[in-house]
C-alpha positions in Angstrom: 0.0 0.0 0.0 1.3 3.4 -0.9 1.7 5.7 2.1 2.0 9.5 2.4 4.1 9.8 5.5 4.5 13.2 7.2 7.1 13.6 9.9 7.0 16.2 12.7 8.8 16.6 16.0 8.5 13.9 18.6 6.3 14.9 21.6 7.8 15.6 25.0 4.7 14.6 27.0 1.9 11.9 26.8 -1.9 12.1 27.0 -3.4 15.5 28.0 -6.2 16.9 25.9 -5.0 15.2 22.7 -5.5 11.8 24.4 -9.1 12.7 25.3 -9.8 14.0 21.8 -8.4 10.9 20.1 -10.3 8.5 22.4 -13.6 10.3 21.9 -13.1 10.7 18.2 -12.3 7.0 17.6 -15.1 5.8 19.9 -17.7 7.9 18.3 -16.6 6.9 14.7 -16.8 3.2 15.5 -19.5 2.9 18.1 -21.6 6.1 18.1 -22.6 8.0 21.2 -24.9 5.4 22.9 -22.6 2.4 22.5 -19.6 4.5 23.6 -21.3 5.4 26.9 -22.5 1.8 27.4 -19.0 0.4 27.0 -16.5 3.0 28.2 -18.2 3.6 31.5 -18.3 -0.1 32.3 -14.7 -0.9 31.2 -12.4 -2.0 34.1 -15.3 -1.6 36.6 -16.3 -4.2 39.1 -19.7 -4.7 37.5 -18.3 -4.4 33.9 -15.8 -6.0 31.7 -12.0 -6.2 31.7 -10.2 -4.1 29.1 -9.3 -6.3 26.1 -6.0 -4.5 25.7 -3.1 -4.7 28.2 -2.9 -6.5 31.5 -2.2 -3.5 33.8 -4.0 -4.1 37.2 -7.0 -2.1 38.4 -6.8 0.2 41.4 -9.0 -0.4 44.5 -10.6 3.0 44.0 -11.7 3.4 40.4 -12.5 6.6 38.5 -15.6 6.9 36.5 -13.5 6.8 33.3 -11.1 4.0 34.3 -9.6 3.6 30.9 -6.8 4.9 28.7 -6.7 6.1 25.1 -5.6 2.7 23.8 -8.1 0.9 25.9 -10.8 3.1 24.4 -9.5 2.2 20.9 -9.5 -1.5 21.8 -13.1 -1.4 22.9 -14.2 0.7 19.9 -12.4 -1.7 17.6 -14.3 -4.6 19.1 -17.7 -2.9 19.6 -17.8 -1.3 16.2 -21.1 -1.1 14.4 -19.5 -2.4 11.1 -20.1 -6.0 10.0 -18.4 -8.5 7.8 -21.1 -10.8 6.5 -21.2 -13.6 4.0 -21.8 -11.1 1.2 -18.5 -9.5 1.9 -16.6 -12.8 1.3 -18.6 -13.5 -1.8 -17.5 -10.1 -3.2 -13.8 -10.5 -2.2 -11.6 -13.4 -3.1 -8.8 -14.4 -0.7 -6.2 -13.2 -3.3 -8.0 -9.8 -3.4 -8.0 -9.5 0.3 -4.3 -10.3 0.6 -3.5 -7.1 -1.4 -5.1 -5.0 1.4 -3.3 -3.7 4.4 -3.8 -5.1 7.9 -5.4 -1.8 8.9 -8.0 -2.1 6.1 -8.8 -5.7 6.8 -9.6 -5.2 10.5 -11.4 -1.9 9.7 -14.1 -3.8 7.8 -15.9 -4.7 11.0 -17.0 -7.7 13.1 -17.3 -11.2 11.7 -20.9 -12.5 11.9 -21.1 -16.2 10.9 -18.9 -19.2 10.4 -17.1 -19.3 7.1 -15.4 -22.2 5.2 -12.8 -22.3 2.5 -13.1 -25.6 0.7 -10.1 -27.3 -1.0 -9.2 -25.3 -4.0 -11.7 -22.5 -3.2 -11.0 -18.9 -4.0 -13.5 -17.5 -1.6 -14.8 -18.2 1.9 -18.4 -19.4 2.0 -21.0 -19.8 4.8 -21.2 -23.0 6.9 -23.4 -23.7 9.9 -21.9 -24.3 13.4 -22.7 -28.0 13.6 -21.1 -28.7 10.2 -18.1 -26.7 11.1 -17.5 -28.4 14.4 -18.1 -31.8 12.9 -15.6 -31.1 10.1 -12.9 -30.2 12.7 -13.7 -33.3 14.7 -13.5 -35.5 11.6 -10.2 -34.1 10.5 -8.7 -34.4 13.9 -9.8 -38.0 14.3 -8.3 -38.8 10.9 -4.8 -37.8 12.0 -2.4 -40.7 12.5 -0.9 -39.0 15.5 -2.4 -36.4 17.9 0.9 -34.5 17.7 0.1 -33.6 14.1 -2.3 -30.9 15.5 -1.4 -27.7 17.2 -3.7 -25.6 19.5 -2.6 -22.0 19.6 -3.9 -19.5 22.1 -4.0 -15.7 22.1 -3.6 -13.8 25.4 -7.1 -12.5 25.2 -8.8 -15.8 26.0 -10.4 -15.9 29.5 -9.4 -18.3 32.2 -12.4 -20.5 31.5 -11.7 -20.6 27.7 -8.0 -21.3 28.3 -8.7 -24.1 30.8 -11.1 -25.9 28.5 -8.8 -25.4 25.5 -5.8 -27.0 27.2 -8.2 -29.7 28.4 -9.3 -30.3 24.8 -5.8 -30.5 23.5 -4.7 -32.9 26.2 -7.8 -35.0 26.0 -7.0 -35.3 22.3 -3.5 -36.4 23.2 -1.0 -33.6 22.6 0.8 -30.9 24.5 1.2 -28.8 21.3 -0.1 -25.7 23.0 1.9 -22.7 21.5 0.7 -19.3 22.7 1.5 -15.6 22.4 3.6 -15.8 25.6 6.1 -17.8 23.7 6.7 -14.6 21.7 6.7 -12.1 24.5 7.4 -12.9 28.2 8.6 -16.5 27.8 12.1 -15.3 28.6 10.8 -13.7 31.8 9.1 -16.9 32.9 12.2 -18.9 32.3 14.6 -16.5 34.1 12.3 -15.9 37.1 11.6 -19.6 37.5 15.3 -20.5 37.5 16.2 -17.8 40.0 13.3 -17.2 42.4 11.1 -20.2 41.7 8.0 -18.6 40.1 7.6 -17.3 36.5 5.7 -14.2 37.5 6.4 -10.8 39.0 6.6 -10.3 42.7 4.9 -6.9 43.2 1.4 -5.5 43.5 0.1 -2.2 42.4 0.4 -0.6 45.8 4.2 -1.4 45.8 4.6 0.9 42.8 2.1 3.6 43.8 2.6 3.7 47.5 6.0 2.2 48.6 8.8 2.0 46.1 11.6 4.6 46.5 13.1 3.9 43.1 11.3 2.5 40.1 13.4 1.4 37.2 11.6 1.0 33.8 13.7 -1.0 31.3 12.8 -1.9 27.8 9.2 -0.7 28.2 7.2 2.2 26.8 4.2 2.6 29.1 2.8 5.7 27.4 1.8 3.6 24.4 1.7 0.0 25.6 0.4 0.3 29.2 -0.9 3.9 29.5 -2.7 3.4 32.8 0.7 2.6 34.4 1.4 6.4 34.1 -1.2 7.1 36.8 0.6 4.8 39.2 4.0 6.4 38.3 2.5 9.9 38.8 1.3 8.8 42.3 4.7 7.5 43.1 6.4 10.7 42.0 4.1 12.9 44.1 5.2 11.0 47.2 8.8 11.4 46.3 9.8 8.3 44.5 12.5 8.5 41.8 12.1 6.9 38.4 14.8 5.9 36.0 14.1 5.0 32.4 16.4 2.6 30.6 15.5 2.5 26.9 17.2 3.1 23.6 14.5 5.6 22.5 13.3 8.6 24.4 9.5 8.0 24.9 7.0 10.7 25.6 5.3 8.9 28.4 8.5 8.6 30.4 9.3 12.2 29.9 6.1 13.9 31.2 2.6 12.7 31.9 -0.4 15.0 31.5 -3.0 13.2 33.5 -6.3 13.9 31.7 -8.3 13.5 34.9 -6.5 16.2 36.8 -6.4 20.0 36.3 -2.5 19.8 36.5 -2.6 17.4 33.6 -5.1 19.2 31.4 -4.1 22.9 32.0 -1.0 22.8 34.1 2.5 21.6 33.6 1.9 17.9 34.0 4.2 15.6 35.9 7.8 14.8 35.1 8.1 11.0 35.1 11.7 9.9 34.6 14.4 11.6 36.7 17.1 9.9 34.7 17.1 8.4 31.2 19.8 5.9 30.2 19.8 5.6 26.4 21.2 2.1 26.4 22.3 0.5 23.2 19.9 -2.0 21.7 20.8 -5.3 23.4 23.0 -3.5 25.8 21.0 -4.2 29.0 22.9 -7.3 30.0 26.2 -5.4 29.9 24.7 -2.5 31.8 23.4 -4.7 34.7 26.7 -6.6 34.7 28.4 -3.3 35.3 25.9 -2.1 37.9 26.2 -5.3 39.9 30.0 -5.2 39.7 29.9 -1.6 41.1 27.5 -2.6 43.9 29.8 -5.4 45.0 32.9 -3.2 44.8 31.2 -0.5 46.9 30.0 -3.3 49.3 26.5 -1.7 48.9 24.8 -5.1 49.2 22.5 -6.7 51.8 24.7 -9.4 53.3 22.1 -10.6 55.7 19.5 -11.2 53.0 22.1 -12.9 50.8 23.3 -15.2 53.5 19.8 -16.1 54.6 17.9 -16.5 51.3 20.4 -16.9 48.4 23.0 -19.2 47.0 25.6 -18.6 44.3 27.0 -15.3 45.6 30.7 -16.3 45.7 30.7 -17.5 42.1 28.7 -14.5 40.9 30.9 -12.0 42.8 34.1 -13.7 41.4 32.7 -13.4 37.8 31.8 -9.7 38.3 35.2 -9.0 39.6 36.8 -10.3 36.4 34.7 -8.1 34.2 36.4 -5.3 32.3 34.7 -2.0 31.8 36.5 -1.6 28.5 34.3 -4.5 27.3 31.1 -3.6 29.1 30.8 0.1 28.2 30.7 -0.3 24.3 28.1 -3.1 24.7 25.9 -0.9 26.9 26.6 2.3 24.8 26.9 4.3 28.1 29.8 6.0 29.9 31.0 4.8 33.3 30.1 8.1 34.8 26.5 7.6 33.6 26.4 4.1 35.1 28.0 5.2 38.4 25.4 8.0 38.7 22.6 5.4 38.2 24.2 3.3 41.0 24.1 6.3 43.3 20.3 6.3 42.8 20.1 2.6 43.6 22.2 2.9 46.7 20.1 5.8 48.0 16.9 3.8 47.7 15.7 1.5 50.4 13.2 -0.2 48.1 13.6 -0.8 44.3 11.3 -2.2 41.7 12.4 -3.1 38.2 9.7 -3.1 35.5 10.3 -4.4 32.0 8.6 -5.6 28.8 9.6 -6.9 25.4 12.5 -4.5 25.1 14.3 -7.1 27.3 12.6 -10.4 26.4 13.2 -10.5 22.6 16.9 -10.9 22.4 19.2 -13.9 22.0 20.6 -13.2 25.5 17.2 -12.3 27.0 17.1 -15.0 29.7 20.7 -14.1 30.8 19.7 -10.4 30.9 16.7 -11.1 33.1 18.7 -13.3 35.4 21.2 -10.5 35.8 18.3 -8.1 36.7 17.2 -10.6 39.4 20.8 -10.6 40.6 20.5 -6.8 40.9 17.4 -7.1 43.0 18.8 -9.9 45.2 22.0 -8.1 45.9 20.2 -5.5 48.0 17.3 -7.6 49.3 14.8 -6.1 46.9 12.4 -9.0 46.8 9.8 -9.9 49.4 9.2 -6.6 51.0 7.0 -3.6 50.4 8.0 -1.4 47.4 10.5 -3.9 46.0 10.6 -6.6 43.5 10.4 -7.8 39.9 7.6 -6.5 37.6 7.3 -8.0 34.1 4.5 -6.0 32.6 2.4 -8.2 30.4 1.1 -6.9 27.1 -2.2 -8.8 26.6 -5.1 -8.8 29.0 -5.0 -12.5 30.1 -1.7 -13.8 28.8 -0.6 -14.5 32.3 -3.9 -16.2 33.2 -3.7 -18.5 30.2 -0.4 -19.8 31.4 -1.8 -20.3 34.9 -4.6 -22.3 33.4 -2.3 -24.7 31.6 -1.6 -23.2 28.2 2.0 -24.3 28.0 3.7 -27.0 26.0 5.7 -28.1 29.1 3.3 -28.0 32.1 4.8 -29.6 35.2 3.9 -33.1 36.3 1.8 -32.1 39.3 -0.5 -30.2 37.0 -0.9 -33.1 34.6 -1.5 -35.4 37.6 -4.3 -33.1 38.8 -5.9 -33.2 35.3 -5.8 -37.0 35.4 -7.3 -37.2 38.9 -10.0 -34.6 38.1 -11.1 -35.9 34.7 -10.2 -39.6 34.6 -7.9 -39.7 31.6 -4.1 -39.8 31.3 -2.9 -36.6 29.7 0.2 -36.8 27.5 3.5 -36.3 29.2 5.8 -35.6 26.3 6.5 -31.9 25.9 4.8 -30.3 22.9 5.7 -27.5 20.4 6.0 -23.8 21.3 5.3 -21.1 18.7 8.6 -21.3 16.8 8.6 -25.0 16.8 5.0 -25.1 15.6 6.0 -23.0 12.6 8.9 -25.4 11.9 6.5 -28.3 12.3 4.0 -26.9 9.8 6.9 -25.9 7.4 8.4 -29.4 7.5 5.1 -31.2 7.1 4.8 -32.6 10.6 1.7 -30.6 11.6 -1.5 -31.0 9.6 -4.1 -29.2 11.6 -3.7 -25.7 13.2 -6.3 -24.3 15.5 -6.0 -20.7 16.7 -8.0 -19.5 19.7 -7.9 -15.8 18.9 -4.9 -13.7 17.8 -3.4 -13.2 14.4 -0.7 -15.8 14.2 0.7 -15.0 10.8 1.1 -11.3 11.6 2.5 -11.8 15.1 5.2 -14.4 14.4 8.6 -13.9 12.8 9.9 -14.6 9.3 6.6 -13.8 7.6 7.4 -15.5 4.3 8.2 -18.8 6.0 5.3 -18.6 8.4 2.7 -17.9 5.7 4.0 -20.7 3.6 4.0 -23.1 6.6 0.4 -22.2 7.4 -0.6 -22.9 3.8 0.9 -26.4 4.0 -1.6 -27.5 6.6 -4.5 -29.7 5.7 -6.8 -27.6 7.9 -6.5 -24.3 9.6 -9.1 -23.0 12.1 -9.2 -19.4 13.4 -11.5 -18.3 16.2 -11.8 -14.6 15.7 -13.8 -11.4 16.2 -12.5 -9.6 13.1 -10.9 -10.3 9.7 -7.1 -10.5 9.9 -4.1 -11.6 7.9 -4.1 -15.2 9.2 -7.4 -15.8 7.5 -5.8 -15.1 4.1 -3.1 -17.8 4.3 -5.4 -20.8 4.8 -4.6 -24.5 4.7 -6.1 -26.8 2.1 -9.3 -26.4 4.1 -10.0 -23.5 6.4 -12.6 -22.3 8.9 -13.2 -18.9 10.4 -15.3 -19.2 13.6 -16.7 -15.9 14.9 -16.7 -15.4 18.6 -18.1 -13.0 21.2 -15.9 -10.1 22.3 -15.1 -9.1 25.8 -17.7 -6.3 25.6 -20.7 -8.6 24.7 -23.2 -10.4 26.9 -22.6 -14.1 27.1 -25.9 -16.1 27.7 -25.6 -19.8 28.0 -28.1 -22.3 29.4 -30.6 -19.4 29.8 -28.3 -17.6 32.2 -25.9 -14.7 31.8 -22.3 -16.0 32.3 -19.2 -14.2 33.4 -15.5 -15.1 32.8 -12.4 -14.3 34.8 -8.9 -13.0 34.0 -5.6 -12.6 35.7 -3.6 -9.4 35.4 0.1 -8.7 35.4 0.2 -8.7 39.2 -1.6 -12.0 39.7 -5.0 -10.5 40.6 -7.9 -12.6 39.4 -11.2 -10.9 38.8 -14.5 -11.2 36.8 -15.5 -9.7 33.5 -19.0 -9.3 32.2 -19.9 -8.0 28.8 -22.7 -5.5 28.6 -23.6 -5.2 24.9 -25.9 -7.4 22.9 -23.9 -9.7 20.6 -22.9 -8.3 17.2 -24.7 -11.3 15.5 -27.1 -14.0 16.6 -24.5 -16.5 15.3 -21.7 -15.5 17.5 -20.6 -18.0 20.2 -18.3 -17.5 23.1 -14.8 -19.0 23.1 -15.9 -21.3 25.9 -18.9 -22.5 23.9 -16.8 -23.1 20.8 -14.2 -25.1 22.7 -16.6 -27.2 24.6 -18.7 -27.7 21.5 -15.7 -29.1 19.7 -14.9 -31.3 22.7 -18.4 -32.7 22.5 -18.2 -33.2 18.8 -14.9 -35.1 19.3 -15.5 -37.1 22.4 -19.2 -37.0 23.2 -19.9 -36.0 26.8 -17.2 -38.1 28.3 -15.9 -35.5 30.7 -18.9 -33.2 30.8 -18.2 -30.9 27.9 -21.9 -29.9 27.6 -22.2 -28.9 31.2 -19.0 -26.9 31.1 -20.3 -25.1 28.0 -23.7 -24.3 29.5 -22.6 -23.1 33.0 -19.1 -21.7 33.5 -19.4 -22.3 37.2 -18.7 -26.0 36.4 -15.4 -25.0 34.7 -14.4 -22.9 37.8 -15.1 -25.9 40.1 -12.7 -27.9 37.9 -10.1 -25.1 38.0 -10.5 -25.0 41.8 -9.5 -28.7 42.0 -6.7 -28.5 39.4 -4.9 -25.2 39.6 -3.0 -24.2 42.8 -4.3 -21.0 44.5 -7.9 -21.2 43.2 -9.5 -22.7 46.3 -13.1 -21.3 46.9 -12.8 -19.8 43.4 -16.5 -18.9 42.9 -16.8 -17.3 46.3 -13.5 -15.3 46.2 -14.0 -14.0 42.6 -17.4 -12.7 43.7 -15.6 -10.3 46.1 -15.3 -6.8 44.5 -11.9 -6.7 42.8 -11.4 -10.5 43.0 -8.4 -12.0 44.8 -4.6 -12.3 44.5 -2.9 -15.6 43.8 -0.1 -16.7 46.2 3.5 -15.9 45.4 6.2 -17.4 47.6 9.0 -14.8 46.9 6.6 -11.9 47.5 4.6 -13.3 50.4 7.1 -15.1 52.5 10.5 -15.0 50.8 10.3 -18.7 49.9 11.8 -19.8 46.7 10.8 -23.0 44.9 14.1 -23.3 43.0 16.3 -26.3 42.5 18.1 -25.5 45.8 15.2 -24.0 47.7 16.9 -20.6 47.8 17.0 -17.5 45.5 19.8 -18.1 43.0 22.5 -15.6 42.1 23.8 -16.6 38.7 26.7 -15.9 36.4 25.7 -14.3 33.2 28.6 -13.4 31.0 28.2 -10.2 29.0 27.3 -10.7 25.3 26.2 -8.7 22.4 25.3 -8.9 18.7 28.0 -8.8 16.1 27.0 -6.0 13.7 29.3 -5.8 10.6 30.4 -2.5 9.3 27.8 -0.7 7.3 25.0 -2.4 9.2 22.6 -1.5 12.0 20.9 -3.4 14.9 17.1 -3.1 14.4 14.5 -3.4 17.1 10.8 -3.6 16.4 8.4 -1.3 18.2 4.7 -0.5 18.4 3.2 2.8 17.2 0.8 4.7 19.5 -2.0 3.7 17.0 -1.9 0.0 17.5 -2.2 -2.9 20.0 -0.1 -5.9 19.1 -1.0 -6.7 15.5 -4.2 -4.6 15.5 -3.6 -1.3 13.7 -6.1 1.4 14.8 -4.7 4.0 12.5 -1.6 5.2 10.6 -0.3 7.8 13.0 2.2 7.7 15.8 1.8 11.1 17.2 4.3 10.7 20.1 7.1 10.0 17.6 5.8 12.6 15.1 4.7 10.2 12.5 1.5 10.8 10.5 -0.1 8.9 7.6 2.0 5.8 7.4 3.9 3.0 9.1 6.7 2.0 6.8 9.3 4.1 8.4 12.8 3.3 9.9 14.2 5.4 12.7 18.0 6.0 12.4 20.5 8.1 14.2 21.7 11.2 12.3 25.4 10.2 12.7 24.7 6.8 11.2 22.9 8.4 8.2 25.9 10.5 7.5 28.3 7.6 7.8 26.2 5.4 5.6 25.5 8.0 3.0 21.8 8.3 3.4 19.5 11.2 4.3 16.4 11.8 6.3 13.3 11.4 4.0 14.9 8.9 1.6 13.1 5.7 0.8 15.1 2.5 1.4 14.8 -1.2 1.6 15.7 -2.9 4.8 17.8 -6.1 4.3 18.4 -8.4 7.3 21.4 -10.6 7.5 21.3 -14.1 9.0 23.2 -17.4 8.6 20.7 -18.8 6.2 20.6 -15.8 3.9 19.0 -12.4 3.6 15.4 -11.1 3.9 14.1 -7.8 2.4 11.4 -5.4 3.4 10.8 -2.8 0.7 9.9 0.8 0.8 10.7 2.3 4.2 11.0 6.1 4.7 14.1 7.1 6.7 13.3 9.2 9.8 16.3 10.8 11.5 15.7 10.1 15.2 17.4 10.0 18.6 18.2 6.3 18.7 21.7 5.2 19.8 24.4 5.1 17.3 24.5 1.9 15.4 20.8 1.1 16.2 17.5 1.5 14.3 13.8 0.9 14.9 10.8 0.0 12.8 7.2 -1.0 13.4 5.9 -4.4 14.2 4.4 -6.4 12.4 5.7 -4.7 9.2 9.3 -5.6 10.1 8.6 -9.2 11.1 9.5 -10.3 7.6 13.1 -9.4 8.6 13.3 -11.5 11.8 14.7 -15.0 11.0 12.9 -18.0 12.4 16.1 -19.3 13.8 17.0 -16.1 15.7 15.6 -16.9 19.2 16.4 -16.4 22.8 18.6 -19.1 24.4 16.6 -20.9 27.0 13.1 -19.6 26.0 13.0 -19.9 22.2 11.4 -16.4 22.0 11.9 -14.7 18.6 14.8 -12.2 18.9 12.7 -9.4 17.3 14.6 -6.7 19.1 18.1 -7.7 17.7 18.0 -8.0 13.9 21.1 -7.1 11.9 20.1 -5.0 8.9 21.5 -2.7 6.3 19.8 0.0 4.3 19.7 -0.2 0.5 18.3 2.1 -2.0 15.3 0.4 -3.7 15.9 -2.2 -6.3 14.6 -1.2 -9.8 11.0 -2.3 -10.0 9.3 -2.3 -13.3 
């Protein structure tokens, strides 16, 4: 698609009146006044529905408008009045739709009825629900091995949908349960489990807002990706907390916050957020925290009592830090020693420290090592297991953490599988299944025949787009449970189904009674969600109804699929018996605000690691080898998108209007490479198996570290090699792709 990109100056503050204006404009355009009020005033409220966007927790005391700009866009996107009916598919072939942009596809509106693409078909055509579920069941039964099917999950699925979905996969006989966590915070889960014994964060919202003296935000852009976090940061600033931002790019939300619900934010100066910004080099965070930990040990600014009581591995780690050479660390970090020493001064002055992070840390080859080093940083000064201190991986999808808790993982531990056996009376498979990257490989290599996607946009979200789309098309059957048209529907297997589901905003009535579902936020709070709108079509079914309906089509009512699909309380009783921490589930979730799950490191400084103690580890500094004439590319989101959903073509905080095919490059690099701001170039990535090309990107001169560049996800995913993954987690290394700029090839 041709774009007319206009570039202005990056903003120095986030939200304010423009945030209100954009929220209202988008909501009115998509929903109209009445639906806008019906939805926005119920979002994130106790008697309403959970935001379908990010997983930031809700405060105890909620405002009338308890949502952010991107939350408003997410709701308007889902609750739009536009519809994609059978006539749309009759008028548009799959090939025609492939030529459209992701933004155009999803802007067409809500899917309204099941659609089927027959073998050799050029168009999708209607199919009724019973026929669709019977077709899936027939194709699954015909497989010679259950492991020739893969069951993918998006982070939007509720706890009830996720639990029944993993139950369906394991009842079928496979642990092939790839999910979106494999692509985002898998590295966090691996590192935290190895070092403190739980793959989740160790803080609650009050720790940030009320207790922490120093909050460090690393590889995260809350102004765009988790905007409600800015309110908690503002509260912390008002009571005197310091905030340090560690990120290659300067981001408006970490410079200043104009709270749209306060006079100071609307008409006053706003609130300065970050007291210090460290513009770390892309992939330089491991070297930075190596250096910080070495300095802490050298200064003896560590908590010896905590280390002696709760930790092991200190002697080995201290010896390794002592051998590090700043001449090696500083170029990797892209920072001066004076800058790092000043940051350590902030750390030493603070009695309680929280480190928050997101995918700026998790999507590198050395991501797990980086996060272990950050845990080292917290452990050295006893900053786990007390108020205002701890680890805070901020999740990017509203129930991605809950899905993992419910068993959406290809490597669930034996006690969970034992509990499934005891509860349902069948032996679940024990062999580990495929994660997301290995699922793509399996489809590519002809080892997976059936792909089922519970939400999400797998083709757009995953790396190495050309390989992924070809892999999907090799399947015998692809099934997508979706609310709106997306890119994944346009790369079908030999047969394909689109099954339209209810959104978070819509009422879910089953068995003559209104149902609710539950979700878990980034800080392990579990609470209910109830849609308020009438369904967008009479043919929409909930994700739970679709999953349990398929279970019944496959197995009859062997383990009570019908009852689970008609009354979600039945599912919650099963969860109560299978999943630790969910005792008295129905009673506790009825409490306003829900309940918090247990967390050993946070609650009692107990660590379920291999040694029973928190583990200080040795993580040797490493970086990416970038040849001369090349840059290290990270993918980022614009302010007008959520994950693969593109709400518009602007990124006002970075000064971009009217397009997304841009590449942000440092001015010194442009001069050295012989390019200029405003030129159109191709991006060519370099990997061991060859090169990949993304054509037609406008250069934007920007304040990114020398040697580094940035471009939007998912447009730049085509450049990310399938084989480039994080060691230990297999997460795509989308933040560390070596590229070069080339003037466009001649195209006739």
